[in-house]
C-alpha positions as CSV (number, residue, x, y, z in Angstrom):
1,M,15.0,13.8,13.6
2,D,11.7,12.6,12.1
3,E,11.9,10.4,8.9
4,I,10.7,11.9,5.7
5,Y,8.1,9.9,3.8
6,K,8.3,9.1,0.1
7,Y,6.1,11.6,-1.7
8,Q,6.5,14.0,1.3
9,K,6.2,17.0,-1.0
10,E,2.9,15.8,-2.4
11,I,1.6,14.9,1.1
12,D,2.5,18.4,2.3
13,E,0.7,20.0,-0.6
14,M,-2.5,18.0,0.2
15,L,-2.2,18.9,3.9
16,A,-1.7,22.6,3.1
17,D,-5.0,22.5,1.3
18,G,-6.7,21.8,4.7
19,K,-9.3,19.4,3.3
20,V,-7.4,16.3,4.4
21,S,-5.3,15.2,7.3
22,M,-2.8,12.5,8.1
23,P,-4.3,9.3,9.6
24,E,-3.1,8.2,13.0
25,L,0.1,6.3,12.4
26,S,2.1,3.8,14.4
27,P,5.6,2.5,14.2
28,I,6.3,-0.9,12.8
29,E,8.4,-3.3,14.9
30,H,8.4,-6.5,12.8
31,L,5.3,-7.4,10.8
32,T,4.7,-9.9,8.0
33,S,2.4,-8.1,5.6
34,Y,0.7,-9.1,2.3
35,R,0.3,-7.0,-0.8
36,Y,-1.1,-7.4,-4.3
37,V,1.7,-7.3,-6.9
38,Y,2.3,-7.8,-10.6
39,K,4.0,-11.1,-11.1
40,N,5.6,-10.0,-14.4
41,N,6.3,-6.4,-13.4
42,P,7.4,-6.4,-9.8
43,Q,9.1,-3.0,-10.0
44,N,5.7,-1.4,-10.6
45,S,4.1,-3.2,-7.6
46,N,5.3,-0.8,-4.9
47,L,3.8,2.4,-6.1
48,P,0.9,4.1,-4.4
49,V,-2.4,4.6,-6.2
50,Y,-1.7,8.3,-7.0
51,V,1.7,7.4,-8.5
52,S,1.1,4.0,-10.2
53,S,0.4,3.3,-13.8
54,P,-2.2,2.4,-14.9
55,K,-3.9,5.0,-12.7
56,R,-6.5,4.0,-10.2
57,K,-9.0,6.3,-8.5
58,L,-10.0,6.5,-4.9
59,K,-13.6,7.3,-4.1
60,N,-12.5,10.2,-1.9
61,K,-9.4,12.3,-2.2
62,T,-7.2,11.1,0.8
63,I,-3.6,11.2,1.9
64,K,-3.7,7.4,1.8
65,G,-3.4,7.6,-2.0
66,Y,0.3,8.1,-1.3
67,A,0.6,5.0,0.9
68,L,0.8,1.3,0.0
69,S,-2.1,-1.0,0.8
70,C,-1.1,-3.9,2.9
71,Y,-2.8,-6.7,4.9
72,T,-1.8,-8.6,8.0
73,D,-3.6,-11.8,7.0
74,A,-3.1,-13.6,3.6
75,E,-6.5,-15.2,3.6
76,K,-8.3,-11.9,4.3
77,A,-6.2,-10.2,1.6
78,E,-7.2,-12.9,-0.9
79,E,-10.8,-12.6,0.1
80,R,-10.7,-8.8,-0.4
81,F,-9.0,-9.2,-3.8
82,Y,-11.9,-11.3,-5.1
83,N,-14.5,-9.0,-3.6
84,I,-12.8,-6.1,-5.5
85,L,-12.5,-8.1,-8.6
86,S,-16.2,-8.9,-8.6
87,S,-17.1,-5.2,-8.9
88,S,-13.9,-4.1,-10.8
89,P,-13.1,-6.7,-13.5
90,N,-9.9,-4.9,-14.5
91,F,-8.5,-5.0,-11.0
92,R,-5.7,-7.4,-12.0
93,K,-4.5,-4.7,-14.4
94,T,-4.6,-1.9,-11.9
95,G,-4.0,-3.6,-8.6
96,G,-1.9,-6.7,-9.2
97,D,-2.3,-10.3,-10.2
98,A,-0.5,-12.1,-7.4
99,L,-0.3,-12.1,-3.6
100,A,3.1,-11.5,-2.0
101,N,4.4,-11.3,1.5
102,C,6.8,-8.7,2.8
103,V,8.4,-8.5,6.3
104,L,8.2,-4.9,7.4
105,D,10.3,-3.3,10.1
106,K,10.8,0.1,11.8
107,N,13.1,1.3,8.9
108,D,10.4,0.9,6.3
109,G,7.8,3.5,7.5
110,M,4.8,4.0,9.6
111,M,1.4,2.2,9.4
112,S,-2.2,3.2,9.8
113,E,-4.6,1.5,12.0
114,I,-5.5,-2.1,10.9
115,G,-9.0,-2.1,9.6
116,E,-11.5,-4.3,7.6
117,Y,-9.9,-7.4,6.0
118,T,-6.8,-6.6,8.1
119,H,-6.0,-3.8,5.7
120,F,-3.6,-1.0,6.7
121,S,-1.8,1.8,4.8
122,L,2.0,1.8,4.8
123,F,3.6,5.3,4.6
124,E,7.0,4.4,3.4
125,Y,10.1,6.4,4.4
126,A,12.0,7.9,1.6
127,S,14.9,5.4,2.2
128,C,12.6,2.4,2.0
129,N,12.9,-0.1,-0.9
130,L,10.5,-2.9,-0.7
131,N,11.4,-4.5,-4.0
132,S,13.9,-6.9,-2.4
133,K,11.5,-7.8,0.4
134,I,8.6,-8.9,-1.8
135,H,8.1,-12.6,-2.2
136,I,5.2,-13.8,-4.4
137,I,3.3,-16.6,-2.6
138,K,0.2,-17.0,-4.9
139,D,-1.2,-16.1,-8.3
140,L,-4.6,-14.4,-8.1
């Protein structure tokens, strides 16, 4: 049986519209990933763009708005953070103010292709809870 993703209903509604499609996804075996988190509000750190508060906008409506942004390289993640911050001065309020690591495995979800700055999108399974796996490594 296939796993159900968090926000599956919302994903299905977007797919039914026919204007977007799921990205190519791969299973996760064992991967140390890095994410931006709120050091003083960690429970709000693992919400996708379309669900988080304060709200963030994506340039184009995409299924990835229901996935979590992750990186495979801490230095590249930090570099990307400061690139975003230079054009979006409020990014610490909407994206996080610390860098954390998180070891992902096959029970957490599926991942998109790794792209620029080693970024990938994590589509969490409904049973996934990353809060206990997040470890802050640096203030940003």
